C-alpha positions as CSV (number, residue, x, y, z in Angstrom):
1,M,82.8,25.1,32.8
2,D,82.3,25.0,29.0
3,F,83.6,28.7,28.8
4,L,86.7,27.7,30.6
5,Y,87.5,24.9,28.0
6,V,87.0,27.2,25.0
7,L,89.2,29.6,26.5
8,R,91.6,27.0,27.2
9,A,91.5,25.8,23.7
10,I,91.9,29.3,22.0
11,G,94.8,29.9,24.2
12,A,96.6,26.7,23.2
13,L,95.7,27.5,19.5
14,M,97.4,31.1,19.9
15,L,100.4,29.5,21.5
16,T,100.8,27.0,18.8
17,L,100.5,29.6,16.2
18,A,103.0,31.9,18.0
19,L,105.6,29.2,18.1
20,L,105.0,28.2,14.4
21,A,105.5,31.9,13.5
22,L,108.6,32.2,15.7
23,I,110.3,29.1,14.1
24,A,109.4,30.3,10.6
25,F,110.9,33.7,11.3
26,L,114.1,32.3,12.7
27,A,114.4,29.6,10.0
28,R,114.2,32.6,7.2
29,K,116.5,34.7,9.2
30,Y,119.1,32.2,9.5
31,G,118.8,30.7,6.0
32,L,117.2,27.5,6.8
33,T,114.6,27.5,4.1
34,G,116.4,25.5,1.5
35,E,116.4,28.3,-1.1
36,M,119.3,29.1,-3.1
37,I,119.7,33.0,-2.7
38,A,122.5,35.1,-4.3
39,P,124.1,37.3,-1.6
40,K,123.0,40.9,-1.4
41,G,124.5,43.3,-3.7
42,T,125.3,40.5,-6.1
43,K,123.7,40.6,-9.7
44,K,121.4,37.7,-10.4
45,R,122.6,35.7,-13.2
46,L,119.3,34.0,-14.3
47,K,116.1,35.3,-15.5
48,L,112.7,33.9,-16.8
49,I,111.9,35.9,-19.7
50,E,108.8,34.1,-20.9
51,Q,106.9,30.7,-20.7
52,L,104.3,29.1,-22.7
53,W,102.1,26.1,-21.5
54,L,101.6,23.7,-24.4
55,D,99.1,21.2,-23.2
56,A,97.1,20.6,-20.0
57,G,99.6,22.0,-17.7
58,R,102.3,19.2,-18.2
59,S,104.4,20.6,-20.8
60,R,105.8,24.1,-21.6
61,I,108.4,26.2,-23.5
62,M,110.5,28.7,-21.6
63,I,112.8,31.4,-22.6
64,I,115.4,32.0,-19.9
65,E,118.4,34.4,-20.0
66,C,121.7,33.4,-18.2
67,D,124.7,35.6,-18.5
68,G,123.5,37.5,-21.3
69,I,122.5,34.5,-23.4
70,E,118.8,33.6,-24.1
71,Q,117.9,30.0,-24.1
72,T,114.6,28.2,-25.3
73,I,113.9,25.2,-23.2
74,L,111.1,22.5,-23.5
75,L,110.0,21.0,-20.2
76,S,107.9,17.9,-20.3
77,P,107.4,15.0,-18.1
78,N,110.1,13.1,-20.2
79,G,112.6,15.8,-19.2
80,A,114.0,18.9,-20.1
81,T,115.5,19.6,-23.9
82,N,117.4,22.8,-25.0
83,L,115.8,23.9,-28.1
84,N,118.4,26.3,-29.3
85,L,120.9,25.3,-32.1
86,K,122.9,28.4,-31.3
87,T,123.2,31.0,-28.5
88,N,121.7,34.4,-28.9
89,P,123.8,37.0,-27.1
90,I,121.9,40.2,-26.1
91,E,123.1,43.7,-26.2
92,G,121.1,46.4,-25.1
93,G,118.2,44.3,-24.5
94,K,117.7,43.3,-27.9
95,N,118.8,40.4,-29.9
96,V,121.9,40.4,-32.0
């Protein structure tokens, strides 16, 4: 009798995991994951170049590139601050 209970529990677990995997697959296939993804074939406009953590994982400085312009941003618990006084256009992968 105990063997039947264990077999029934394993079967229920397998069915639950299969349904969860099916729901995750369908959500990803139909774009219900909440991610903002550029359509296939389009060039990505935003790229993270580098980031540096400043203190205990709360504040960091990030260099991002958007449309060929690098920006230095400070992210902290108080908000985000753009640290650039001017923009730095990029030509051929090097700063001008």
